[in-house]
Backbone bond lengths (Angstrom), bond angles and torsions (degrees), N, CA, C in turn:
res aa  C-N    CA-C-N  psi(-1)  N-CA   C-N-CA  omega(-1)  CA-C   N-CA-C  phi
1 X - - - 1.395 - - 1.470 114.16 -
2 X 1.454 112.35 -50.97 1.450 116.56 -173.61 1.629 106.03 -63.92
3 X 1.202 114.68 -33.13 1.527 118.28 177.11 1.413 109.53 -59.71
4 X 1.268 121.09 -47.40 1.449 125.93 -176.96 1.493 110.78 -64.19
5 X 1.414 115.31 -40.39 1.413 115.32 179.60 1.577 112.09 -69.10
6 X 1.382 113.70 -37.49 1.361 121.00 -175.61 1.580 106.35 -67.12
7 X 1.250 114.91 -44.84 1.466 126.06 -178.54 1.639 103.93 -57.54
8 X 1.328 118.20 -51.05 1.527 122.08 -176.65 1.476 103.52 -60.05
9 X 1.303 121.52 -48.78 1.421 122.40 -173.67 1.548 116.52 -61.10
10 X 1.363 106.98 -40.15 1.518 111.81 174.55 1.538 115.65 -70.03
11 X 1.373 116.43 -36.06 1.395 120.55 174.87 1.512 111.70 -63.30
12 X 1.375 114.29 -39.75 1.400 119.18 -176.59 1.665 108.26 -71.82
13 X 1.243 115.56 -40.84 1.588 115.45 176.62 1.514 113.96 -69.72
14 X 1.360 116.28 -37.71 1.456 119.56 177.99 1.388 108.25 -65.69
15 X 1.396 124.30 -37.11 1.434 123.76 -172.13 1.644 104.03 -73.06
16 X 1.279 119.92 -28.58 1.553 123.63 177.67 1.371 109.39 -70.73
17 X 1.349 125.21 -29.93 1.372 129.67 -168.67 1.557 112.68 -91.69
18 X 1.327 117.89 -19.76 1.421 121.86 -176.68 1.604 110.96 -72.41
19 X 1.220 109.27 128.20 1.555 109.21 -178.53 1.582 111.01 -66.12
20 X 1.345 113.27 147.82 1.435 117.80 -178.95 1.609 103.30 -108.12
21 X 1.291 108.83 131.13 1.559 117.13 172.42 1.318 109.71 -93.19
22 X 1.338 121.97 122.42 1.322 128.29 171.91 1.488 113.13 -117.86
23 X 1.340 118.41 126.96 1.472 119.69 -169.89 1.670 96.18 -102.99
24 X 1.261 115.52 127.42 1.376 122.20 172.88 1.475 116.09 -105.08
25 X 1.248 119.94 129.24 1.471 115.12 179.07 1.646 108.01 -111.83
26 X 1.279 106.60 126.41 1.489 114.27 -176.32 1.593 108.20 -67.12
27 X 1.378 114.04 111.13 1.433 118.19 -177.72 1.580 115.36 -74.61
28 X 1.397 120.09 -5.59 1.273 125.62 -175.51 1.552 112.36 -94.20
29 X 1.318 112.74 137.54 1.537 114.38 175.76 1.657 109.18 -92.07
30 X 1.303 113.36 -177.27 1.559 116.29 -175.46 1.610 106.98 -67.62
31 X 1.206 119.92 -36.46 1.414 116.29 178.02 1.548 115.56 -62.58
32 X 1.352 112.66 -38.48 1.484 117.02 -178.20 1.495 111.39 -72.78
33 X 1.413 114.67 -38.30 1.422 118.43 177.23 1.671 108.34 -65.52
34 X 1.309 121.80 -40.06 1.387 119.61 174.21 1.462 113.99 -60.14
35 X 1.492 116.95 -44.83 1.451 120.27 172.94 1.399 118.87 -53.44
36 X 1.327 111.48 -36.75 1.534 119.18 -179.98 1.538 106.34 -73.48
37 X 1.248 115.73 -40.35 1.571 117.73 171.74 1.496 112.29 -54.55
38 X 1.246 119.89 -51.75 1.403 122.56 177.78 1.529 115.00 -58.66
39 X 1.313 114.27 -35.78 1.556 119.06 176.73 1.521 107.62 -65.10
40 X 1.386 115.27 -51.64 1.506 121.71 -179.99 1.591 109.68 -51.82
41 X 1.352 113.09 -47.94 1.474 119.62 -178.86 1.504 110.70 -58.66
42 X 1.207 117.80 -44.52 1.485 124.01 179.88 1.691 110.98 -63.57
43 X 1.300 108.55 -32.33 1.445 111.25 178.81 1.521 115.82 -84.37
44 X 1.433 111.51 -2.34 1.378 111.37 178.63 1.520 116.57 85.90
45 X 1.321 113.21 27.62 1.463 124.62 -176.70 1.605 107.94 -120.55
46 X 1.373 115.65 69.77 1.449 118.05 -171.60 1.586 114.73 -60.66
47 X 1.361 113.98 -34.85 1.506 120.27 -179.82 1.431 108.09 -64.42
48 X 1.222 120.58 -49.49 1.492 119.68 176.10 1.510 115.56 -60.80
49 X 1.348 111.04 -41.92 1.547 114.51 177.50 1.514 108.44 -57.73
50 X 1.365 118.15 -50.03 1.350 120.51 -177.62 1.606 113.00 -54.14
51 X 1.355 108.51 -47.20 1.502 110.87 179.48 1.605 113.06 -58.44
52 X 1.252 113.61 -40.40 1.464 114.98 178.54 1.603 115.04 -70.32
53 X 1.383 117.70 -40.20 1.323 120.71 173.96 1.556 113.46 -60.28
54 X 1.332 117.78 -33.03 1.601 121.95 174.91 1.399 107.44 -71.82
55 X 1.225 119.19 -41.67 1.575 120.46 177.58 1.579 108.75 -58.45
56 X 1.276 117.85 -51.33 1.373 120.50 179.88 1.519 112.34 -57.58
57 X 1.312 112.16 -40.12 1.557 112.75 -176.93 1.541 111.18 -74.86
58 X 1.314 113.50 -23.78 1.626 118.85 178.65 1.517 106.06 -75.55
59 X 1.478 116.44 -36.90 1.498 114.87 -179.39 1.459 112.97 -75.06
60 X 1.307 121.83 -27.39 1.422 124.25 176.67 1.610 107.89 -141.18
61 X 1.358 102.86 96.83 1.586 106.88 -176.51 1.484 113.41 -75.26
62 X 1.323 118.67 -12.94 1.515 120.90 179.07 1.520 115.39 -84.59
63 X 1.378 108.32 -6.62 1.551 110.44 -173.15 1.567 108.33 -93.83
64 X 1.284 113.81 128.84 1.541 123.06 -175.98 1.512 110.52 -75.52
65 X 1.407 121.53 -31.26 1.386 119.87 -167.94 1.483 117.91 -58.35
66 X 1.336 121.14 -46.17 1.489 124.74 173.64 1.634 116.93 -51.30
67 X 1.344 107.28 -40.21 1.550 119.50 -176.77 1.532 102.64 -70.79
68 X 1.378 119.28 -45.77 1.493 120.35 174.90 1.487 114.95 -56.38
69 X 1.387 114.22 -47.22 1.437 120.85 176.54 1.551 115.94 -57.76
70 X 1.318 111.33 -37.61 1.522 120.04 177.34 1.551 106.12 -65.63
71 X 1.343 115.92 -40.97 1.446 119.94 179.37 1.493 108.67 -64.20
72 X 1.246 122.57 -43.90 1.505 127.27 175.53 1.422 110.52 -54.63
73 X 1.399 115.68 -52.31 1.461 122.76 -177.39 1.531 110.27 -58.64
74 X 1.265 117.30 -45.42 1.565 120.76 177.06 1.511 115.52 -69.99
75 X 1.278 115.93 -32.94 1.440 122.47 175.69 1.616 109.33 -61.78
76 X 1.385 110.92 -45.05 1.372 125.68 -179.33 1.630 109.15 -53.10
77 X 1.249 107.40 -36.96 1.490 121.42 -179.08 1.528 115.80 -83.00
78 X 1.374 110.59 -7.97 1.472 116.44 -173.34 1.445 115.54 60.68
79 X 1.377 111.12 34.18 1.473 119.86 175.23 1.523 103.33 -101.36
80 X 1.230 115.97 82.30 1.493 123.95 -171.85 1.527 115.87 -61.76
81 X 1.211 118.81 -50.03 1.396 119.79 179.03 1.492 118.37 -66.09
82 X 1.301 116.51 -33.90 1.573 124.25 166.59 1.457 113.13 -58.20
83 X 1.454 113.07 -53.24 1.370 117.52 -179.77 1.553 109.83 -61.33
84 X 1.230 124.16 -41.92 1.444 128.81 174.97 1.625 108.07 -52.31
85 X 1.276 114.09 -47.59 1.475 115.59 -179.53 1.575 113.96 -63.55
86 X 1.330 111.36 -40.98 1.495 111.86 -179.98 1.574 114.62 -71.73
87 X 1.335 117.24 -34.59 1.402 118.38 178.83 1.543 108.07 -74.68
88 X 1.259 118.24 -24.52 1.526 117.08 172.13 1.565 108.81 -70.48
89 X 1.284 116.11 -42.61 1.514 115.58 174.61 1.457 114.02 -58.50
90 X 1.341 114.07 -35.42 1.482 117.35 -178.63 1.538 107.50 -64.63
91 X 1.428 113.61 -52.91 1.495 117.57 -176.27 1.606 111.71 -62.57
92 X 1.343 115.94 -21.20 1.592 114.68 176.99 1.428 107.95 -73.79
93 X 1.342 122.56 -20.25 1.492 127.22 -177.28 1.523 105.48 -95.38
94 X 1.346 119.94 -35.93 1.510 125.32 -177.84 1.477 106.86 -132.70
95 X 1.287 122.60 83.58 1.470 121.98 -177.54 1.424 114.96 -66.68
96 X 1.339 122.65 -10.65 1.443 126.68 -177.41 1.516 111.01 -106.76
97 X 1.303 120.53 19.26 1.513 123.26 -176.95 1.538 105.11 -84.74
98 X 1.326 107.77 104.52 1.600 115.31 170.62 1.428 115.39 -54.39
99 X 1.336 107.25 -43.62 1.512 109.19 -176.20 1.589 117.98 -68.76
100 X 1.413 111.71 -35.25 1.474 114.95 171.50 1.535 112.77 -63.46
101 X 1.400 117.00 -39.92 1.410 121.75 178.97 1.450 111.46 -61.78
102 X 1.417 115.28 -41.50 1.515 120.96 -172.13 1.687 101.61 -73.11
103 X 1.180 119.16 -38.54 1.453 117.10 -174.85 1.610 106.18 -71.15
104 X 1.354 114.44 -45.21 1.408 118.91 174.59 1.487 116.87 -51.22
105 X 1.325 115.74 -38.57 1.493 123.61 176.55 1.478 109.34 -63.63
106 X 1.414 111.84 -42.18 1.500 118.08 -175.71 1.575 110.35 -66.57
107 X 1.291 122.56 -43.31 1.434 124.75 -178.88 1.625 108.87 -70.73
108 X 1.370 114.44 -34.32 1.449 115.28 175.36 1.459 113.73 -65.13
109 X 1.359 115.12 -37.51 1.422 118.97 175.10 1.509 111.65 -62.37
110 X 1.204 120.60 -41.62 1.502 129.85 -175.19 1.495 104.15 -63.90
111 X 1.353 122.79 -28.98 1.456 131.62 178.82 1.553 113.82 -84.32
112 X 1.343 113.58 -9.30 1.435 122.96 -176.69 1.567 111.97 79.14
113 X 1.219 117.40 21.21 1.397 124.72 -178.73 1.527 109.44 -92.86
114 X 1.424 117.10 64.43 1.379 117.82 -166.99 1.507 118.67 -71.00
115 X 1.181 117.44 -25.26 1.600 121.64 177.44 1.526 106.07 -72.03
116 X 1.343 120.77 -48.80 1.456 119.86 176.90 1.554 111.64 -61.66
117 X 1.262 116.22 -39.65 1.470 121.10 -175.34 1.556 105.08 -67.23
118 X 1.312 120.09 -45.37 1.459 122.47 173.43 1.552 112.20 -52.24
119 X 1.338 114.56 -45.46 1.467 114.38 -175.84 1.465 110.89 -68.15
120 X 1.292 119.87 -43.72 1.588 123.16 177.98 1.544 106.94 -62.65
121 X 1.351 118.08 -47.57 1.495 117.83 -177.39 1.487 111.35 -53.11
122 X 1.467 112.13 -52.33 1.382 112.99 -179.53 1.574 117.41 -62.35
123 X 1.272 118.44 -38.10 1.445 120.59 171.84 1.460 112.25 -49.88
124 X 1.526 113.64 -52.20 1.357 118.80 -177.97 1.530 114.62 -61.78
125 X 1.335 117.50 -33.25 1.416 122.94 177.84 1.491 113.99 -68.22
126 X 1.396 111.78 -35.81 1.423 117.86 -179.80 1.593 108.76 -68.33
127 X 1.256 118.06 -25.18 1.450 119.89 178.36 1.393 116.52 -94.56
128 X 1.381 114.51 -14.59 1.433 119.19 -174.65 1.488 112.62 -151.63
129 X 1.388 115.34 61.24 1.377 127.51 -168.19 1.579 109.13 -65.70
130 X 1.296 116.30 -23.20 1.564 118.13 -173.19 1.549 106.11 -97.55
131 X 1.206 117.30 8.74 1.641 115.29 174.65 1.404 111.51 -88.90
132 X 1.401 120.41 115.94 1.285 123.67 175.76 1.642 116.37 -60.40
133 X 1.380 110.24 -28.26 1.579 111.33 -176.09 1.548 103.93 -80.19
134 X 1.297 122.30 -31.90 1.432 118.95 175.62 1.583 110.35 -65.76
135 X 1.409 111.32 -46.62 1.535 109.69 178.57 1.601 108.18 -63.32
136 X 1.223 116.82 -30.50 1.540 113.07 177.84 1.510 111.94 -57.14
137 X 1.286 115.18 -50.91 1.390 128.54 177.23 1.600 111.70 -49.38
138 X 1.424 103.70 -52.42 1.578 105.24 -178.12 1.495 112.89 -65.89
139 X 1.263 113.67 -37.74 1.604 117.93 179.47 1.481 110.26 -64.02
140 X 1.334 116.55 -33.50 1.548 123.22 178.14 1.668 105.78 -63.41
141 X 1.286 110.47 -45.52 1.525 111.90 -174.29 1.493 109.58 -68.86
142 X 1.333 114.81 -41.41 1.520 117.84 174.71 1.554 112.20 -55.57
143 X 1.297 111.96 -41.99 1.565 114.34 -177.26 1.637 109.37 -70.13
144 X 1.272 112.40 -35.87 1.554 111.79 177.14 1.561 110.46 -64.36
145 X 1.305 113.95 -30.33 1.448 116.40 -178.18 1.611 111.60 -93.10
146 X 1.402 112.12 13.21 1.425 117.17 175.75 1.491 112.65 61.32
147 X 1.310 122.55 34.98 1.362 128.17 179.34 1.446 110.34 -110.91
148 X 1.298 109.94 74.50 1.457 122.56 -167.63 1.481 112.80 -57.53
149 X 1.368 115.31 -54.00 1.450 119.77 -176.33 1.497 112.95 -54.94
150 X 1.386 115.69 -43.78 1.324 118.52 -179.69 1.610 111.29 -66.08
151 X 1.265 115.38 -41.86 1.439 119.67 174.27 1.544 115.90 -54.33
152 X 1.342 111.47 -42.72 1.509 122.68 -174.95 1.551 105.18 -68.98
153 X 1.349 115.63 -44.73 1.553 113.50 179.51 1.429 116.02 -64.44
154 X 1.427 115.05 -34.72 1.591 120.56 -179.24 1.513 107.16 -73.20
155 X 1.386 118.31 -44.34 1.495 115.93 176.51 1.507 112.27 -53.49
156 X 1.256 116.73 -45.15 1.573 121.73 -178.51 1.447 107.28 -60.65
157 X 1.317 123.29 -44.25 1.466 126.34 178.16 1.497 109.23 -61.28
158 X 1.281 119.22 -46.73 1.469 123.50 178.62 1.563 115.71 -59.02
159 X 1.304 109.23 -42.10 1.530 116.02 -177.14 1.608 105.35 -75.28
160 X 1.308 120.40 -24.18 1.515 117.92 -178.09 1.480 110.17 -74.10
161 X 1.314 114.64 -17.05 1.493 122.44 -177.68 1.455 113.49 -80.59
162 X 1.459 120.74 -0.01 1.433 127.26 179.08 1.549 105.75 52.15
163 X 1.202 120.14 60.01 1.612 125.17 175.07 1.603 108.27 -64.58
164 X 1.369 105.80 162.87 1.434 113.55 174.11 1.566 112.82 -64.24
165 X 1.358 118.61 162.27 1.459 121.38 -171.46 1.453 117.31 -52.48
166 X 1.309 122.88 -40.29 1.382 120.79 176.19 1.388 119.70 -62.12
167 X 1.454 116.41 -46.75 1.356 124.14 178.23 1.590 112.69 -63.08
168 X 1.359 110.87 -39.67 1.514 119.87 -179.97 1.583 106.49 -62.98
169 X 1.216 114.27 -48.59 1.554 117.11 176.99 1.525 112.79 -52.88
170 X 1.302 117.94 -50.77 1.503 127.31 176.75 1.535 109.59 -55.53
171 X 1.311 115.93 -52.71 1.497 121.71 -179.77 1.519 111.10 -61.21
172 X 1.397 113.30 -40.17 1.502 113.50 -173.81 1.543 108.17 -70.75
173 X 1.317 117.11 -34.15 1.549 124.62 -179.18 1.523 101.09 -69.81
174 X 1.250 124.53 -41.22 1.534 122.46 178.13 1.452 107.30 -66.18
175 X 1.333 123.42 -41.36 1.460 125.66 176.01 1.521 107.88 -50.11
176 X 1.275 119.70 -58.94 1.455 128.03 -174.16 1.574 105.16 -53.33
177 X 1.398 115.98 -51.12 1.422 118.25 -176.30 1.493 113.85 -60.75
178 X 1.318 115.68 -48.52 1.471 128.84 174.28 1.520 105.08 -44.36
179 X 1.345 120.27 -55.95 1.478 125.29 -175.36 1.538 110.01 -61.53
180 X 1.391 119.10 -51.10 1.308 117.82 172.56 1.539 120.82 -50.51
181 X 1.378 109.41 -44.91 1.497 117.70 174.09 1.492 110.91 -56.80
182 X 1.163 118.98 -47.68 1.615 122.28 -177.38 1.402 107.70 -67.84
183 X 1.324 122.63 -37.28 1.468 119.23 178.68 1.585 110.75 -69.92
184 X 1.200 117.12 -37.19 1.453 121.78 176.79 1.610 113.03 -60.42
185 X 1.211 108.19 -43.93 1.514 118.51 170.85 1.509 114.87 -51.85
186 X 1.410 109.00 -52.52 1.463 115.56 -176.32 1.507 108.59 -70.08
187 X 1.296 118.99 -34.19 1.520 121.76 -176.52 1.556 112.97 -79.22
188 X 1.297 121.47 -13.72 1.456 125.24 -178.87 1.607 107.53 -64.09
189 X 1.326 119.09 128.07 1.439 120.74 175.16 1.511 106.03 -68.50
190 X 1.352 108.99 147.92 1.472 118.43 175.38 1.601 108.43 -70.06
191 X 1.351 109.63 144.24 1.558 110.01 174.67 1.520 108.69 -76.12
192 X 1.242 108.42 137.45 1.535 118.09 -179.99 1.498 110.02 -87.71
193 X 1.314 121.29 148.18 1.396 124.60 177.65 1.455 115.99 -82.42
């Protein structure tokens, strides 16, 4: 009898100490992970957003959107080189994404890479000429390159498209700045020989 009780106790204790293997299957697809990342980002939880964007990218390696969102996340942190890498990955998956080109132009401009920024901004504008946000970036690049006439023309095109209030305010501010720069160029005295 003692043997049976001892055996029962040992069997019970050993059953409790055996590890249990649980295989979890992620029920979310890439789109759902990406949407969850967007929700986390809006709630101000960038670490969780990044985790979900990376999961989405891992589940669908051909999909550009999670890479684009990672670029936006890193651009928001002003981590320009990382943002550049993510936008480049997005463009490898969707070479005609004007949004990715535009944002890549912006982060390159932030890094002082104005020639590359101009190239990407022009590509974005060629694909999305009616986007005030794209024209805003293109005008910003021209301003950084001291190309006032080009910037003025692009700002006028952007304002003519009746953009939303945020873009309108940025374009109007650029317009004032471009006019001031043009005036200062006209008012500069000529260098005498």
